[in-house]
mmCIF file as Biopython writes it, N, C-alpha, C and O atoms, coordinates in Angstrom:
data_model
#
loop_
_atom_site.group_PDB
_atom_site.id
_atom_site.type_symbol
_atom_site.label_atom_id
_atom_site.label_alt_id
_atom_site.label_comp_id
_atom_site.label_asym_id
_atom_site.label_entity_id
_atom_site.label_seq_id
_atom_site.pdbx_PDB_ins_code
_atom_site.Cartn_x
_atom_site.Cartn_y
_atom_site.Cartn_z
_atom_site.occupancy
_atom_site.B_iso_or_equiv
_atom_site.auth_seq_id
_atom_site.auth_asym_id
_atom_site.pdbx_PDB_model_num
ATOM 1   N N  . MET A ? 1  ? 0.824  -1.187 0.000   1.0 0.0 1  A 1 
ATOM 2   C CA . MET A ? 1  ? 0.000  0.000  0.000   1.0 0.0 1  A 1 
ATOM 3   C C  . MET A ? 1  ? 0.875  1.260  0.000   1.0 0.0 1  A 1 
ATOM 4   O O  . MET A ? 1  ? 0.574  2.221  -0.708  1.0 0.0 1  A 1 
ATOM 5   N N  . VAL A ? 2  ? 1.935  1.260  0.776   1.0 0.0 2  A 1 
ATOM 6   C CA . VAL A ? 2  ? 2.801  2.428  0.873   1.0 0.0 2  A 1 
ATOM 7   C C  . VAL A ? 2  ? 3.530  2.689  -0.440  1.0 0.0 2  A 1 
ATOM 8   O O  . VAL A ? 2  ? 3.901  3.827  -0.728  1.0 0.0 2  A 1 
ATOM 9   N N  . SER A ? 3  ? 3.736  1.642  -1.238  1.0 0.0 3  A 1 
ATOM 10  C CA . SER A ? 3  ? 4.464  1.814  -2.497  1.0 0.0 3  A 1 
ATOM 11  C C  . SER A ? 3  ? 3.705  2.660  -3.513  1.0 0.0 3  A 1 
ATOM 12  O O  . SER A ? 3  ? 4.297  3.122  -4.488  1.0 0.0 3  A 1 
ATOM 13  N N  . ASP A ? 4  ? 2.419  2.871  -3.307  1.0 0.0 4  A 1 
ATOM 14  C CA . ASP A ? 4  ? 1.634  3.718  -4.200  1.0 0.0 4  A 1 
ATOM 15  C C  . ASP A ? 4  ? 1.891  5.170  -3.808  1.0 0.0 4  A 1 
ATOM 16  O O  . ASP A ? 4  ? 1.284  5.679  -2.866  1.0 0.0 4  A 1 
ATOM 17  N N  . PHE A ? 5  ? 2.792  5.835  -4.532  1.0 0.0 5  A 1 
ATOM 18  C CA . PHE A ? 5  ? 3.185  7.207  -4.207  1.0 0.0 5  A 1 
ATOM 19  C C  . PHE A ? 5  ? 1.999  8.158  -4.214  1.0 0.0 5  A 1 
ATOM 20  O O  . PHE A ? 5  ? 2.038  9.197  -3.554  1.0 0.0 5  A 1 
ATOM 21  N N  . ASN A ? 6  ? 0.962  7.826  -4.937  1.0 0.0 6  A 1 
ATOM 22  C CA . ASN A ? 6  ? -0.224 8.668  -5.018  1.0 0.0 6  A 1 
ATOM 23  C C  . ASN A ? 6  ? -1.335 8.191  -4.079  1.0 0.0 6  A 1 
ATOM 24  O O  . ASN A ? 6  ? -2.434 8.746  -4.108  1.0 0.0 6  A 1 
ATOM 25  N N  . GLY A ? 7  ? -1.078 7.180  -3.250  1.0 0.0 7  A 1 
ATOM 26  C CA . GLY A ? 7  ? -2.123 6.570  -2.433  1.0 0.0 7  A 1 
ATOM 27  C C  . GLY A ? 7  ? -2.175 6.987  -0.979  1.0 0.0 7  A 1 
ATOM 28  O O  . GLY A ? 7  ? -2.880 6.355  -0.192  1.0 0.0 7  A 1 
ATOM 29  N N  . LEU A ? 8  ? -1.462 8.019  -0.598  1.0 0.0 8  A 1 
ATOM 30  C CA . LEU A ? 8  ? -1.416 8.448  0.800   1.0 0.0 8  A 1 
ATOM 31  C C  . LEU A ? 8  ? -2.798 8.674  1.428   1.0 0.0 8  A 1 
ATOM 32  O O  . LEU A ? 8  ? -2.986 8.319  2.591   1.0 0.0 8  A 1 
ATOM 33  N N  . PRO A ? 9  ? -3.770 9.249  0.710   1.0 0.0 9  A 1 
ATOM 34  C CA . PRO A ? 9  ? -5.084 9.482  1.322   1.0 0.0 9  A 1 
ATOM 35  C C  . PRO A ? 9  ? -5.802 8.211  1.770   1.0 0.0 9  A 1 
ATOM 36  O O  . PRO A ? 9  ? -6.699 8.280  2.610   1.0 0.0 9  A 1 
ATOM 37  N N  . ARG A ? 10 ? -5.427 7.062  1.231   1.0 0.0 10 A 1 
ATOM 38  C CA . ARG A ? 10 ? -6.087 5.811  1.614   1.0 0.0 10 A 1 
ATOM 39  C C  . ARG A ? 10 ? -5.711 5.347  3.010   1.0 0.0 10 A 1 
ATOM 40  O O  . ARG A ? 10 ? -6.464 4.597  3.632   1.0 0.0 10 A 1 
ATOM 41  N N  . TRP A ? 11 ? -4.554 5.780  3.519   1.0 0.0 11 A 1 
ATOM 42  C CA . TRP A ? 11 ? -4.138 5.279  4.833   1.0 0.0 11 A 1 
ATOM 43  C C  . TRP A ? 11 ? -3.689 6.362  5.820   1.0 0.0 11 A 1 
ATOM 44  O O  . TRP A ? 11 ? -3.387 6.047  6.972   1.0 0.0 11 A 1 
ATOM 45  N N  . LEU A ? 12 ? -3.640 7.627  5.397   1.0 0.0 12 A 1 
ATOM 46  C CA . LEU A ? 12 ? -3.265 8.720  6.303   1.0 0.0 12 A 1 
ATOM 47  C C  . LEU A ? 12 ? -4.432 9.710  6.379   1.0 0.0 12 A 1 
ATOM 48  O O  . LEU A ? 12 ? -4.649 10.478 5.442   1.0 0.0 12 A 1 
ATOM 49  N N  . PRO A ? 13 ? -5.178 9.698  7.477   1.0 0.0 13 A 1 
ATOM 50  C CA . PRO A ? 13 ? -6.408 10.492 7.574   1.0 0.0 13 A 1 
ATOM 51  C C  . PRO A ? 13 ? -6.210 12.000 7.422   1.0 0.0 13 A 1 
ATOM 52  O O  . PRO A ? 13 ? -7.156 12.696 7.055   1.0 0.0 13 A 1 
ATOM 53  N N  . THR A ? 14 ? -5.017 12.526 7.689   1.0 0.0 14 A 1 
ATOM 54  C CA . THR A ? 14 ? -4.797 13.964 7.576   1.0 0.0 14 A 1 
ATOM 55  C C  . THR A ? 14 ? -4.614 14.431 6.134   1.0 0.0 14 A 1 
ATOM 56  O O  . THR A ? 14 ? -4.545 15.634 5.880   1.0 0.0 14 A 1 
ATOM 57  N N  . ILE A ? 15 ? -4.535 13.492 5.185   1.0 0.0 15 A 1 
ATOM 58  C CA . ILE A ? 15 ? -4.397 13.835 3.766   1.0 0.0 15 A 1 
ATOM 59  C C  . ILE A ? 15 ? -5.730 13.604 3.069   1.0 0.0 15 A 1 
ATOM 60  O O  . ILE A ? 15 ? -6.227 12.480 3.009   1.0 0.0 15 A 1 
ATOM 61  N N  . GLU A ? 16 ? -6.295 14.675 2.549   1.0 0.0 16 A 1 
ATOM 62  C CA . GLU A ? 16 ? -7.606 14.613 1.895   1.0 0.0 16 A 1 
ATOM 63  C C  . GLU A ? 16 ? -7.502 14.073 0.468   1.0 0.0 16 A 1 
ATOM 64  O O  . GLU A ? 16 ? -8.325 13.261 0.043   1.0 0.0 16 A 1 
ATOM 65  N N  . SER A ? 17 ? -6.478 14.533 -0.274  1.0 0.0 17 A 1 
ATOM 66  C CA . SER A ? 17 ? -6.336 14.072 -1.655  1.0 0.0 17 A 1 
ATOM 67  C C  . SER A ? 17 ? -4.882 14.152 -2.101  1.0 0.0 17 A 1 
ATOM 68  O O  . SER A ? 17 ? -4.061 14.854 -1.510  1.0 0.0 17 A 1 
ATOM 69  N N  . SER A ? 18 ? -4.597 13.413 -3.160  1.0 0.0 18 A 1 
ATOM 70  C CA . SER A ? 18 ? -3.268 13.399 -3.758  1.0 0.0 18 A 1 
ATOM 71  C C  . SER A ? 18 ? -3.438 13.294 -5.267  1.0 0.0 18 A 1 
ATOM 72  O O  . SER A ? 18 ? -4.301 12.567 -5.759  1.0 0.0 18 A 1 
ATOM 73  N N  . ARG A ? 19 ? -2.605 14.028 -5.991  1.0 0.0 19 A 1 
ATOM 74  C CA . ARG A ? 19 ? -2.636 13.902 -7.448  1.0 0.0 19 A 1 
ATOM 75  C C  . ARG A ? 19 ? -1.220 14.050 -7.988  1.0 0.0 19 A 1 
ATOM 76  O O  . ARG A ? 19 ? -0.431 14.849 -7.484  1.0 0.0 19 A 1 
ATOM 77  N N  . ILE A ? 20 ? -0.915 13.285 -9.001  1.0 0.0 20 A 1 
ATOM 78  C CA . ILE A ? 20 ? 0.382  13.373 -9.657  1.0 0.0 20 A 1 
ATOM 79  C C  . ILE A ? 20 ? 0.325  14.572 -10.602 1.0 0.0 20 A 1 
ATOM 80  O O  . ILE A ? 20 ? -0.541 14.643 -11.473 1.0 0.0 20 A 1 
ATOM 81  N N  . VAL A ? 21 ? 1.257  15.513 -10.422 1.0 0.0 21 A 1 
ATOM 82  C CA . VAL A ? 21 ? 1.254  16.711 -11.265 1.0 0.0 21 A 1 
ATOM 83  C C  . VAL A ? 21 ? 2.376  16.684 -12.305 1.0 0.0 21 A 1 
ATOM 84  O O  . VAL A ? 21 ? 2.383  17.498 -13.229 1.0 0.0 21 A 1 
ATOM 85  N N  . LEU A ? 22 ? 3.321  15.756 -12.161 1.0 0.0 22 A 1 
ATOM 86  C CA . LEU A ? 22 ? 4.401  15.612 -13.133 1.0 0.0 22 A 1 
ATOM 87  C C  . LEU A ? 22 ? 4.887  14.175 -13.121 1.0 0.0 22 A 1 
ATOM 88  O O  . LEU A ? 22 ? 5.134  13.610 -12.056 1.0 0.0 22 A 1 
ATOM 89  N N  . GLY A ? 23 ? 5.025  13.586 -14.286 1.0 0.0 23 A 1 
ATOM 90  C CA . GLY A ? 23 ? 5.522  12.217 -14.376 1.0 0.0 23 A 1 
ATOM 91  C C  . GLY A ? 23 ? 4.438  11.186 -14.130 1.0 0.0 23 A 1 
ATOM 92  O O  . GLY A ? 23 ? 3.244  11.466 -14.241 1.0 0.0 23 A 1 
ATOM 93  N N  . LYS A ? 24 ? 4.892  9.974  -13.790 1.0 0.0 24 A 1 
ATOM 94  C CA . LYS A ? 24 ? 3.980  8.859  -13.549 1.0 0.0 24 A 1 
ATOM 95  C C  . LYS A ? 24 ? 4.186  8.303  -12.151 1.0 0.0 24 A 1 
ATOM 96  O O  . LYS A ? 24 ? 5.294  8.320  -11.613 1.0 0.0 24 A 1 
ATOM 97  N N  . ASN A ? 25 ? 3.097  7.810  -11.571 1.0 0.0 25 A 1 
ATOM 98  C CA . ASN A ? 25 ? 3.142  7.215  -10.239 1.0 0.0 25 A 1 
ATOM 99  C C  . ASN A ? 25 ? 4.220  6.124  -10.167 1.0 0.0 25 A 1 
ATOM 100 O O  . ASN A ? 25 ? 4.364  5.321  -11.089 1.0 0.0 25 A 1 
ATOM 101 N N  . ARG A ? 26 ? 4.961  6.109  -9.078  1.0 0.0 26 A 1 
ATOM 102 C CA . ARG A ? 26 ? 6.027  5.136  -8.809  1.0 0.0 26 A 1 
ATOM 103 C C  . ARG A ? 26 ? 7.252  5.322  -9.707  1.0 0.0 26 A 1 
ATOM 104 O O  . ARG A ? 26 ? 8.125  4.454  -9.734  1.0 0.0 26 A 1 
ATOM 105 N N  . GLU A ? 27 ? 7.333  6.412  -10.427 1.0 0.0 27 A 1 
ATOM 106 C CA . GLU A ? 27 ? 8.463  6.680  -11.307 1.0 0.0 27 A 1 
ATOM 107 C C  . GLU A ? 27 ? 9.322  7.776  -10.673 1.0 0.0 27 A 1 
ATOM 108 O O  . GLU A ? 27 ? 8.832  8.868  -10.382 1.0 0.0 27 A 1 
ATOM 109 N N  . VAL A ? 28 ? 10.613 7.476  -10.460 1.0 0.0 28 A 1 
ATOM 110 C CA . VAL A ? 28 ? 11.509 8.456  -9.846  1.0 0.0 28 A 1 
ATOM 111 C C  . VAL A ? 28 ? 11.425 9.763  -10.627 1.0 0.0 28 A 1 
ATOM 112 O O  . VAL A ? 28 ? 11.488 9.782  -11.856 1.0 0.0 28 A 1 
ATOM 113 N N  . GLY A ? 29 ? 11.281 10.849 -9.880  1.0 0.0 29 A 1 
ATOM 114 C CA . GLY A ? 29 ? 11.156 12.171 -10.483 1.0 0.0 29 A 1 
ATOM 115 C C  . GLY A ? 29 ? 9.730  12.685 -10.531 1.0 0.0 29 A 1 
ATOM 116 O O  . GLY A ? 29 ? 9.508  13.873 -10.764 1.0 0.0 29 A 1 
ATOM 117 N N  . CYS A ? 30 ? 8.748  11.797 -10.312 1.0 0.0 30 A 1 
ATOM 118 C CA . CYS A ? 30 ? 7.367  12.274 -10.354 1.0 0.0 30 A 1 
ATOM 119 C C  . CYS A ? 30 ? 7.088  13.166 -9.144  1.0 0.0 30 A 1 
ATOM 120 O O  . CYS A ? 30 ? 7.722  13.042 -8.097  1.0 0.0 30 A 1 
ATOM 121 N N  . ILE A ? 31 ? 6.136  14.054 -9.317  1.0 0.0 31 A 1 
ATOM 122 C CA . ILE A ? 31 ? 5.775  15.008 -8.263  1.0 0.0 31 A 1 
ATOM 123 C C  . ILE A ? 31 ? 4.298  14.842 -7.944  1.0 0.0 31 A 1 
ATOM 124 O O  . ILE A ? 31 ? 3.454  14.776 -8.837  1.0 0.0 31 A 1 
ATOM 125 N N  . ARG A ? 32 ? 4.005  14.776 -6.635  1.0 0.0 32 A 1 
ATOM 126 C CA . ARG A ? 32 ? 2.603  14.703 -6.198  1.0 0.0 32 A 1 
ATOM 127 C C  . ARG A ? 32 ? 2.256  15.980 -5.447  1.0 0.0 32 A 1 
ATOM 128 O O  . ARG A ? 32 ? 3.102  16.596 -4.800  1.0 0.0 32 A 1 
ATOM 129 N N  . GLU A ? 33 ? 0.998  16.354 -5.551  1.0 0.0 33 A 1 
ATOM 130 C CA . GLU A ? 33 ? 0.482  17.466 -4.760  1.0 0.0 33 A 1 
ATOM 131 C C  . GLU A ? 33 ? -0.515 16.896 -3.776  1.0 0.0 33 A 1 
ATOM 132 O O  . GLU A ? 33 ? -1.503 16.273 -4.164  1.0 0.0 33 A 1 
ATOM 133 N N  . LEU A ? 34 ? -0.254 17.112 -2.512  1.0 0.0 34 A 1 
ATOM 134 C CA . LEU A ? 34 ? -1.127 16.635 -1.446  1.0 0.0 34 A 1 
ATOM 135 C C  . LEU A ? 34 ? -1.973 17.784 -0.936  1.0 0.0 34 A 1 
ATOM 136 O O  . LEU A ? 34 ? -1.488 18.906 -0.788  1.0 0.0 34 A 1 
ATOM 137 N N  . THR A ? 35 ? -3.242 17.501 -0.668  1.0 0.0 35 A 1 
ATOM 138 C CA . THR A ? 35 ? -4.123 18.459 -0.006  1.0 0.0 35 A 1 
ATOM 139 C C  . THR A ? 35 ? -4.440 17.887 1.361   1.0 0.0 35 A 1 
ATOM 140 O O  . THR A ? 35 ? -4.984 16.790 1.484   1.0 0.0 35 A 1 
ATOM 141 N N  . ARG A ? 36 ? -4.091 18.646 2.381   1.0 0.0 36 A 1 
ATOM 142 C CA . ARG A ? 36 ? -4.352 18.209 3.755   1.0 0.0 36 A 1 
ATOM 143 C C  . ARG A ? 36 ? -5.805 18.477 4.132   1.0 0.0 36 A 1 
ATOM 144 O O  . ARG A ? 36 ? -6.505 19.224 3.448   1.0 0.0 36 A 1 
ATOM 145 N N  . ALA A ? 37 ? -6.245 17.868 5.211   1.0 0.0 37 A 1 
ATOM 146 C CA . ALA A ? 37 ? -7.629 18.028 5.676   1.0 0.0 37 A 1 
ATOM 147 C C  . ALA A ? 37 ? -7.953 19.486 5.983   1.0 0.0 37 A 1 
ATOM 148 O O  . ALA A ? 37 ? -9.111 19.892 5.892   1.0 0.0 37 A 1 
ATOM 149 N N  . ASN A ? 38 ? -6.935 20.284 6.349   1.0 0.0 38 A 1 
ATOM 150 C CA . ASN A ? 38 ? -7.177 21.699 6.648   1.0 0.0 38 A 1 
ATOM 151 C C  . ASN A ? 38 ? -7.141 22.577 5.395   1.0 0.0 38 A 1 
ATOM 152 O O  . ASN A ? 38 ? -7.274 23.797 5.490   1.0 0.0 38 A 1 
ATOM 153 N N  . GLY A ? 39 ? -6.961 21.958 4.215   1.0 0.0 39 A 1 
ATOM 154 C CA . GLY A ? 39 ? -6.993 22.684 2.952   1.0 0.0 39 A 1 
ATOM 155 C C  . GLY A ? 39 ? -5.634 23.134 2.432   1.0 0.0 39 A 1 
ATOM 156 O O  . GLY A ? 39 ? -5.538 23.557 1.280   1.0 0.0 39 A 1 
ATOM 157 N N  . THR A ? 40 ? -4.586 23.056 3.239   1.0 0.0 40 A 1 
ATOM 158 C CA . THR A ? 40 ? -3.262 23.456 2.770   1.0 0.0 40 A 1 
ATOM 159 C C  . THR A ? 40 ? -2.723 22.413 1.793   1.0 0.0 40 A 1 
ATOM 160 O O  . THR A ? 40 ? -3.106 21.244 1.829   1.0 0.0 40 A 1 
ATOM 161 N N  . LYS A ? 41 ? -1.831 22.864 0.926   1.0 0.0 41 A 1 
ATOM 162 C CA . LYS A ? 41 ? -1.257 21.989 -0.097  1.0 0.0 41 A 1 
ATOM 163 C C  . LYS A ? 41 ? 0.260  21.942 0.045   1.0 0.0 41 A 1 
ATOM 164 O O  . LYS A ? 41 ? 0.890  22.884 0.525   1.0 0.0 41 A 1 
ATOM 165 N N  . VAL A ? 42 ? 0.830  20.812 -0.390  1.0 0.0 42 A 1 
ATOM 166 C CA . VAL A ? 42 ? 2.277  20.632 -0.393  1.0 0.0 42 A 1 
ATOM 167 C C  . VAL A ? 42 ? 2.636  19.773 -1.601  1.0 0.0 42 A 1 
ATOM 168 O O  . VAL A ? 42 ? 1.854  18.918 -2.018  1.0 0.0 42 A 1 
ATOM 169 N N  . GLN A ? 43 ? 3.813  20.002 -2.155  1.0 0.0 43 A 1 
ATOM 170 C CA . GLN A ? 43 ? 4.293  19.178 -3.254  1.0 0.0 43 A 1 
ATOM 171 C C  . GLN A ? 43 ? 5.527  18.406 -2.806  1.0 0.0 43 A 1 
ATOM 172 O O  . GLN A ? 43 ? 6.394  18.930 -2.106  1.0 0.0 43 A 1 
ATOM 173 N N  . GLU A ? 44 ? 5.581  17.152 -3.227  1.0 0.0 44 A 1 
ATOM 174 C CA . GLU A ? 44 ? 6.695  16.266 -2.884  1.0 0.0 44 A 1 
ATOM 175 C C  . GLU A ? 44 ? 7.162  15.533 -4.134  1.0 0.0 44 A 1 
ATOM 176 O O  . GLU A ? 44 ? 6.369  15.206 -5.016  1.0 0.0 44 A 1 
ATOM 177 N N  . LYS A ? 45 ? 8.471  15.283 -4.189  1.0 0.0 45 A 1 
ATOM 178 C CA . LYS A ? 45 ? 9.079  14.630 -5.349  1.0 0.0 45 A 1 
ATOM 179 C C  . LYS A ? 45 ? 9.636  13.274 -4.945  1.0 0.0 45 A 1 
ATOM 180 O O  . LYS A ? 45 ? 10.344 13.157 -3.945  1.0 0.0 45 A 1 
ATOM 181 N N  . LEU A ? 46 ? 9.313  12.253 -5.727  1.0 0.0 46 A 1 
ATOM 182 C CA . LEU A ? 46 ? 9.826  10.902 -5.495  1.0 0.0 46 A 1 
ATOM 183 C C  . LEU A ? 46 ? 11.283 10.864 -5.949  1.0 0.0 46 A 1 
ATOM 184 O O  . LEU A ? 46 ? 11.574 11.099 -7.122  1.0 0.0 46 A 1 
ATOM 185 N N  . ILE A ? 47 ? 12.203 10.568 -5.023  1.0 0.0 47 A 1 
ATOM 186 C CA . ILE A ? 47 ? 13.623 10.583 -5.374  1.0 0.0 47 A 1 
ATOM 187 C C  . ILE A ? 47 ? 14.236 9.184  -5.438  1.0 0.0 47 A 1 
ATOM 188 O O  . ILE A ? 47 ? 15.325 9.015  -5.988  1.0 0.0 47 A 1 
ATOM 189 N N  . ALA A ? 48 ? 13.565 8.196  -4.892  1.0 0.0 48 A 1 
ATOM 190 C CA . ALA A ? 48 ? 14.035 6.807  -4.996  1.0 0.0 48 A 1 
ATOM 191 C C  . ALA A ? 48 ? 12.845 5.877  -4.825  1.0 0.0 48 A 1 
ATOM 192 O O  . ALA A ? 48 ? 11.967 6.117  -3.997  1.0 0.0 48 A 1 
ATOM 193 N N  . TYR A ? 49 ? 12.827 4.809  -5.619  1.0 0.0 49 A 1 
ATOM 194 C CA . TYR A ? 49 ? 11.768 3.810  -5.524  1.0 0.0 49 A 1 
ATOM 195 C C  . TYR A ? 49 ? 12.376 2.456  -5.840  1.0 0.0 49 A 1 
ATOM 196 O O  . TYR A ? 49 ? 12.805 2.205  -6.966  1.0 0.0 49 A 1 
ATOM 197 N N  . GLU A ? 50 ? 12.410 1.580  -4.834  1.0 0.0 50 A 1 
ATOM 198 C CA . GLU A ? 50 ? 12.993 0.248  -4.964  1.0 0.0 50 A 1 
ATOM 199 C C  . GLU A ? 50 ? 12.022 -0.793 -4.410  1.0 0.0 50 A 1 
ATOM 200 O O  . GLU A ? 50 ? 12.131 -1.179 -3.246  1.0 0.0 50 A 1 
ATOM 201 N N  . PRO A ? 51 ? 11.073 -1.250 -5.229  1.0 0.0 51 A 1 
ATOM 202 C CA . PRO A ? 51 ? 10.063 -2.193 -4.736  1.0 0.0 51 A 1 
ATOM 203 C C  . PRO A ? 51 ? 10.675 -3.498 -4.231  1.0 0.0 51 A 1 
ATOM 204 O O  . PRO A ? 51 ? 10.142 -4.103 -3.300  1.0 0.0 51 A 1 
ATOM 205 N N  . TRP A ? 52 ? 11.780 -3.943 -4.825  1.0 0.0 52 A 1 
ATOM 206 C CA . TRP A ? 52 ? 12.414 -5.189 -4.395  1.0 0.0 52 A 1 
ATOM 207 C C  . TRP A ? 52 ? 13.023 -5.059 -3.002  1.0 0.0 52 A 1 
ATOM 208 O O  . TRP A ? 52 ? 13.192 -6.063 -2.310  1.0 0.0 52 A 1 
ATOM 209 N N  . ASN A ? 53 ? 13.357 -3.838 -2.579  1.0 0.0 53 A 1 
ATOM 210 C CA . ASN A ? 53 ? 13.858 -3.580 -1.223  1.0 0.0 53 A 1 
ATOM 211 C C  . ASN A ? 53 ? 12.769 -3.008 -0.323  1.0 0.0 53 A 1 
ATOM 212 O O  . ASN A ? 53 ? 13.023 -2.670 0.833   1.0 0.0 53 A 1 
ATOM 213 N N  . MET A ? 54 ? 11.561 -2.902 -0.856  1.0 0.0 54 A 1 
ATOM 214 C CA . MET A ? 54 ? 10.423 -2.319 -0.139  1.0 0.0 54 A 1 
ATOM 215 C C  . MET A ? 54 ? 10.771 -0.949 0.439   1.0 0.0 54 A 1 
ATOM 216 O O  . MET A ? 54 ? 10.545 -0.687 1.620   1.0 0.0 54 A 1 
ATOM 217 N N  . SER A ? 55 ? 11.328 -0.074 -0.415  1.0 0.0 55 A 1 
ATOM 218 C CA . SER A ? 55 ? 11.680 1.264  0.057   1.0 0.0 55 A 1 
ATOM 219 C C  . SER A ? 55 ? 11.379 2.322  -1.005  1.0 0.0 55 A 1 
ATOM 220 O O  . SER A ? 55 ? 11.418 2.063  -2.207  1.0 0.0 55 A 1 
ATOM 221 N N  . LEU A ? 56 ? 11.081 3.509  -0.514  1.0 0.0 56 A 1 
ATOM 222 C CA . LEU A ? 56 ? 10.952 4.674  -1.365  1.0 0.0 56 A 1 
ATOM 223 C C  . LEU A ? 56 ? 11.366 5.884  -0.558  1.0 0.0 56 A 1 
ATOM 224 O O  . LEU A ? 56 ? 11.286 5.879  0.670   1.0 0.0 56 A 1 
ATOM 225 N N  . SER A ? 57 ? 11.806 6.911  -1.243  1.0 0.0 57 A 1 
ATOM 226 C CA . SER A ? 57 ? 12.208 8.163  -0.603  1.0 0.0 57 A 1 
ATOM 227 C C  . SER A ? 57 ? 11.623 9.314  -1.400  1.0 0.0 57 A 1 
ATOM 228 O O  . SER A ? 57 ? 11.513 9.254  -2.625  1.0 0.0 57 A 1 
ATOM 229 N N  . TYR A ? 58 ? 11.256 10.347 -0.690  1.0 0.0 58 A 1 
ATOM 230 C CA . TYR A ? 58 ? 10.726 11.529 -1.354  1.0 0.0 58 A 1 
ATOM 231 C C  . TYR A ? 58 ? 11.181 12.748 -0.579  1.0 0.0 58 A 1 
ATOM 232 O O  . TYR A ? 58 ? 11.635 12.642 0.560   1.0 0.0 58 A 1 
ATOM 233 N N  . THR A ? 59 ? 11.055 13.909 -1.207  1.0 0.0 59 A 1 
ATOM 234 C CA . THR A ? 59 ? 11.464 15.147 -0.562  1.0 0.0 59 A 1 
ATOM 235 C C  . THR A ? 59 ? 10.412 16.221 -0.795  1.0 0.0 59 A 1 
ATOM 236 O O  . THR A ? 59 ? 9.698  16.206 -1.797  1.0 0.0 59 A 1 
ATOM 237 N N  . TYR A ? 60 ? 10.332 17.129 0.127   1.0 0.0 60 A 1 
ATOM 238 C CA . TYR A ? 60 ? 9.447  18.283 0.044   1.0 0.0 60 A 1 
ATOM 239 C C  . TYR A ? 60 ? 9.999  19.235 -1.018  1.0 0.0 60 A 1 
ATOM 240 O O  . TYR A ? 60 ? 11.202 19.494 -1.047  1.0 0.0 60 A 1 
ATOM 241 N N  . ILE A ? 61 ? 9.136  19.757 -1.888  1.0 0.0 61 A 1 
ATOM 242 C CA . ILE A ? 61 ? 9.620  20.732 -2.864  1.0 0.0 61 A 1 
ATOM 243 C C  . ILE A ? 61 ? 8.831  22.039 -2.867  1.0 0.0 61 A 1 
ATOM 244 O O  . ILE A ? 61 ? 9.262  23.007 -3.494  1.0 0.0 61 A 1 
ATOM 245 N N  . GLY A ? 62 ? 7.690  22.095 -2.184  1.0 0.0 62 A 1 
ATOM 246 C CA . GLY A ? 62 ? 6.947  23.344 -2.133  1.0 0.0 62 A 1 
ATOM 247 C C  . GLY A ? 62 ? 5.634  23.212 -1.402  1.0 0.0 62 A 1 
ATOM 248 O O  . GLY A ? 62 ? 5.107  22.115 -1.212  1.0 0.0 62 A 1 
ATOM 249 N N  . GLY A ? 63 ? 5.114  24.366 -0.994  1.0 0.0 63 A 1 
ATOM 250 C CA . GLY A ? 63 ? 3.836  24.385 -0.295  1.0 0.0 63 A 1 
ATOM 251 C C  . GLY A ? 63 ? 4.007  24.748 1.160   1.0 0.0 63 A 1 
ATOM 252 O O  . GLY A ? 63 ? 5.103  25.087 1.606   1.0 0.0 63 A 1 
ATOM 253 N N  . GLN A ? 64 ? 2.922  24.674 1.892   1.0 0.0 64 A 1 
ATOM 254 C CA . GLN A ? 64 ? 2.926  25.062 3.296   1.0 0.0 64 A 1 
ATOM 255 C C  . GLN A ? 64 ? 3.441  23.920 4.159   1.0 0.0 64 A 1 
ATOM 256 O O  . GLN A ? 64 ? 2.849  22.842 4.197   1.0 0.0 64 A 1 
ATOM 257 N N  . ARG A ? 65 ? 4.530  24.163 4.838   1.0 0.0 65 A 1 
ATOM 258 C CA . ARG A ? 65 ? 5.116  23.150 5.719   1.0 0.0 65 A 1 
ATOM 259 C C  . ARG A ? 65 ? 4.272  22.960 6.971   1.0 0.0 65 A 1 
ATOM 260 O O  . ARG A ? 65 ? 3.539  23.855 7.391   1.0 0.0 65 A 1 
ATOM 261 N N  . VAL A ? 66 ? 4.391  21.795 7.545   1.0 0.0 66 A 1 
ATOM 262 C CA . VAL A ? 66 ? 3.717  21.505 8.808   1.0 0.0 66 A 1 
ATOM 263 C C  . VAL A ? 66 ? 4.586  22.072 9.925   1.0 0.0 66 A 1 
ATOM 264 O O  . VAL A ? 66 ? 5.767  21.737 10.006  1.0 0.0 66 A 1 
ATOM 265 N N  . PRO A ? 67 ? 4.036  22.916 10.780  1.0 0.0 67 A 1 
ATOM 266 C CA . PRO A ? 67 ? 4.842  23.480 11.857  1.0 0.0 67 A 1 
ATOM 267 C C  . PRO A ? 67 ? 5.245  22.405 12.868  1.0 0.0 67 A 1 
ATOM 268 O O  . PRO A ? 67 ? 4.460  21.517 13.202  1.0 0.0 67 A 1 
ATOM 269 N N  . ALA A ? 68 ? 6.467  22.506 13.338  1.0 0.0 68 A 1 
ATOM 270 C CA . ALA A ? 68 ? 6.956  21.563 14.350  1.0 0.0 68 A 1 
ATOM 271 C C  . ALA A ? 68 ? 6.570  22.071 15.728  1.0 0.0 68 A 1 
ATOM 272 O O  . ALA A ? 68 ? 6.663  23.266 16.007  1.0 0.0 68 A 1 
ATOM 273 N N  . THR A ? 69 ? 6.146  21.176 16.569  1.0 0.0 69 A 1 
ATOM 274 C CA . THR A ? 69 ? 5.800  21.519 17.941  1.0 0.0 69 A 1 
ATOM 275 C C  . THR A ? 69 ? 6.707  20.742 18.864  1.0 0.0 69 A 1 
ATOM 276 O O  . THR A ? 69 ? 6.795  19.516 18.790  1.0 0.0 69 A 1 
ATOM 277 N N  . ILE A ? 70 ? 7.381  21.468 19.734  1.0 0.0 70 A 1 
ATOM 278 C CA . ILE A ? 70 ? 8.278  20.828 20.696  1.0 0.0 70 A 1 
ATOM 279 C C  . ILE A ? 70 ? 7.670  20.985 22.085  1.0 0.0 70 A 1 
ATOM 280 O O  . ILE A ? 70 ? 7.367  22.089 22.537  1.0 0.0 70 A 1 
ATOM 281 N N  . THR A ? 71 ? 7.505  19.863 22.734  1.0 0.0 71 A 1 
ATOM 282 C CA . THR A ? 71 ? 6.954  19.882 24.090  1.0 0.0 71 A 1 
ATOM 283 C C  . THR A ? 71 ? 8.095  19.662 25.072  1.0 0.0 71 A 1 
ATOM 284 O O  . THR A ? 71 ? 8.770  18.634 25.015  1.0 0.0 71 A 1 
ATOM 285 N N  . PRO A ? 72 ? 8.321  20.617 25.975  1.0 0.0 72 A 1 
ATOM 286 C CA . PRO A ? 72 ? 9.407  20.455 26.947  1.0 0.0 72 A 1 
ATOM 287 C C  . PRO A ? 72 ? 9.137  19.289 27.887  1.0 0.0 72 A 1 
ATOM 288 O O  . PRO A ? 72 ? 7.983  18.977 28.182  1.0 0.0 72 A 1 
ATOM 289 N N  . PRO A ? 73 ? 10.207 18.643 28.361  1.0 0.0 73 A 1 
ATOM 290 C CA . PRO A ? 73 ? 10.026 17.487 29.270  1.0 0.0 73 A 1 
ATOM 291 C C  . PRO A ? 73 ? 9.417  17.873 30.586  1.0 0.0 73 A 1 
ATOM 292 O O  . PRO A ? 73 ? 9.207  17.016 31.444  1.0 0.0 73 A 1 
#
């Protein structure tokens, strides 16, 4: 399920939709645009995909970042 670069909305409730905006799904170099439940959008690029090793890597390339929250001990 995770290998579907465009399938994040099926298993991550905070992602409302995903669409490939460049290239093809599961193809290194493709770009997806995610829409979060709060309406913000982010774009991510697939930089590695190795189904035989059950791994993929992607990087943020644009859009509204998720703010980090640090809770003191």
